[in-house]
N, C-alpha and C positions, 0 to 999 in steps of 0.2 A: 621495525617492519610491522605492518598491519596484521592483525589476527584474522586469518581466513577461515571460512567454515569448512568442516570436515567433508561435507557433501555440498557441492556447488550445483546451482541450477542455471542451465544455459537456455536462453530464449532468444532465438535469432543470433545477433552478434553480442548480446548482453550476457555477461557472466555474473550472476548474483551470488555473492559470497566469495568473490575472488580478491585480486590484489588491491582493489579500491572500491569504496562504496559508490553506488550508482545514484544518479539524481533523477527523480520522477517529478513531472509536472501534471497537475490535475486540471481537467476540463470541467467547469462547473456552470456552464451557460444554461439558461432556462429555455431558450428558443432554438430551433434547429439552425437558423441562420447564424445565431450567435455562437453556437457550438462549432460549426464548420469554420467560421471566420477565426475563432479563437484557436482552433487546431492549426491553422496556417501560421499564426503568429508563434505558437509554441514550437512547432517544428523548426522554425528559423532559429530558435534559441538552442537547438541541438541537445535536448535532454537525452538521457539513456533510456528512459521509459516514459510513457504517458498513461494516465489513468482517466477513464471517463466515469465521473460520478453521475450515473444515470438517474439517481434519486433527485438530482437538481433539475432535471428536464421536466418542463411543464406538461408533457404528454406521456409521462412515465407509465401511466395506467394502460396505455395503448401499445401492446406488445409489437404489433405489426409496424407501427410508426417508429418505435424504438429500433427495430431491426433495420429499417430503411436508413435511419440516421447512422447506425453502426456501420452499415455497408459503405456509405459515403465517407464516413470518418476513416475507415480502414484504407480506402483508396487514397485519401488525402495525406495520411501520415506515412504511407509507404511501408518500410520495413521496421519502423520503430515499434518495439513490443508494446502491447496495449493491455492494461489492467482494466477489467470491467468490475465496477463496484456499484451495487445497489444497497447503500448503507441503511440498516434498520434504524427506525426513529429512536429507539431506546439507546442507541450509541452514536447519536449525532446525525442521523439521516435527515435530509432536508424535507422530504415528503414522508407522510405516514402511509405506508403501503402494506396491504394485508400479506400474511404469510404465504397464502396460496399464489397471489399475484407475483410476489418476489420469486417464489420457486419457479413458476412458469417462465418468467422473464429471464432469469439467470440460466435456466436449462436451455431455453430457445437461443440465447446468445452464444452459449457454448457450442451448440449444434451448428451454428453458422460457419464456424471455422475462422471467424473474424476477430476473436479475442485470444490472447496468449495466456493470460493469468486472470483468475477470478478471486476476489476478496470477499469472504463471508465471515460473519461474527461467530465466535464460540458460544454466544448466548442463545443461538438458534437450537431448537430441539434436535436430538440425536438422529431422528428420521430425516429431517431436513438436510442436515450435514451429510449424512450417508448418501442420500439421493444425489446431491450435488457432486460429491466425491466420485461416485460411480460413473456419472455421465462425463465428468472431467477426465477421468482416466481413459474412458472409451475414446475420447476425442483428442487426447494428448495435450490437454490444457492444465497448466500448473495451478496450484491452490495456495492462497494465503488464508489462514485462519487467524482472526484478529480479536483483540479485546481493547475497548476504549473506556476510559474513565475521565469525564470532564469535570469532576468535582474534587478529586484528590489524588494523591500518590499512595497506593497501598504499600505494605511492607516489602522489603527485598525478597523475602521468602515467597510471598504471594505472587510477585512479578515473575520470579523464577519458575514457580509451579505453573503459572498460566502459559509460559512459553513451552514448557514441557508438555502441558496438556494439549496445546495446538499440534505439536509434533505427534503425540500419541494418537490424536484423532485423525491423522493422515495428512497433515499440512506439508506441502513442499517448503513453505516459508512461514515462520511463526512471527506474528506482528502484535505489538502492544503500544498503546499511546495513553499517557496519563497526564494529569494536571498537577503541577507543583504549587505548593503554598509558600515554600521557602527554598533557598538554594540547596539546603540539605536534601530536600526531596529529589532534586536533580541528580545529586550524587548517589542517592539510593537507586534511581533508575539506571545510571551508568554502571554501578557496582553489580546490580542484578544482571545486566546485559553481559558484563564480563564473566560473571559466574556461569551463566548459561552457555556462553561461547566455549568456555573451558570445562563444561560439565556435560550434562545429558543431552543438550540440544545440538544435534550434529548437522542439521541443515541451516540454511540462511535465516538470519534474525533481522527483524526490523523493529526498532524501539525508538521512541521519542518522548521527551518531556515537553509539553505544550506551553503556550503562553510566553510572556516576555522573559520570565526567569529561565524557562526551559530552552530558549533559542539556541544556547550554546550546544545543546545535545544534538542539534541537527547538523552540526559540523563535527564536534568532538566524538559523537556517538560512534563514528566509523573506526575510531581507535580502540573502542571497547568491545566491538563486535557487531555493531549494527551495519547492515549491508545495503540498505536503501535509505535515502533521505529525501523528503518531500520539500520542494522549493516553491516560491511564488513565480508564476509566469505572468499571466494577466490578472488573475484573481487568486486569492488565498483560499484553500479548502479547509484549513485548520489554523488556530491561533499560534503565532510564534514562528511561522515559516519565514525563511530568508529569501530575498530576491535571487534568482538563479545566477545572475552575473556576479554578485558578491560571493555566493557560495562556491562557484567555480574558481574564482580567483584565490579564495582561501584554501580550497582543496588542492590546488596545484602545489602550494607550499607544504601542506600537511601530509599529502599522500604522494609526494614525488617518487618516481621510480628509484630504487636503490641499486 
C-alpha cells in the first residue's frame, strides 16, 4: 500500500497526499492563443492538476494582461485545480523577471481567486516568502515551496533538510527536483523522499529526479512518498517527463486499489 502523507491537502476534488499520486500537466505556451488552445487539449487528457508556467508567457511583464489570460484559462479548465508558477530564472525560469515584478504578479494572481496553488522557490528572500504566504493564507490558496537543481543531485541529508525547510517556512506542499548524473543519484532522491515521508515532513511531498536517468522517479516516486508527478501533455516543462497516457497506464498497475 502506498505511503500517504500525515497531513493531506484537498483542492477541489483533488486529494494531495492521499491513496494515489496525482498527475499534473504544465501549460508552457508563449502566446495567449497558444496557452488557451493548449489548455483545451490538456483538459481532454484528464489530469488531476494543471500548472500555468506564466514565466513562459511572452507578456509576463504585463500584469494586467497576465490576469486576463488567467481569467480565461480558469473558465476553460473548469474545476481542475490550477497551480500558478512564475519560476525564478535562477532555478529554471524561462524569462528573467525582477523580484518586484514577480512579487506583484504572484500577489495579484492570488487575489483574483482564479488559482488554487502557488509554487515559489525557497531561494527567494524571507520577506518575499512571508509576503506571499500571508496573502495566500488570506485568500485560501495553498503553497508549494520548491528547490530545483539542474546540475546535480545533492546528498540525501541535503534533500531531506530542504524538504523540512520548506515545511518549516510554511509550505502546504514541499517540492524538490534535482538532476542525476548516475542511477545511484536517482536512488538517493528516492531514499531521501522515503525518509522525509516517514520523518519530519508531515504534509505532501513532491520530488523528482530529472533527465533520462531520473524518468523512473516520475512513476516509482509515488511508492516512496512523492504525491504529485509531472507528465507531458503537449510540451514538456522539465527534462525526463513521461507522456501522460503512458504514465496513467503504468499507474493503474502500480497504484491499483487494494
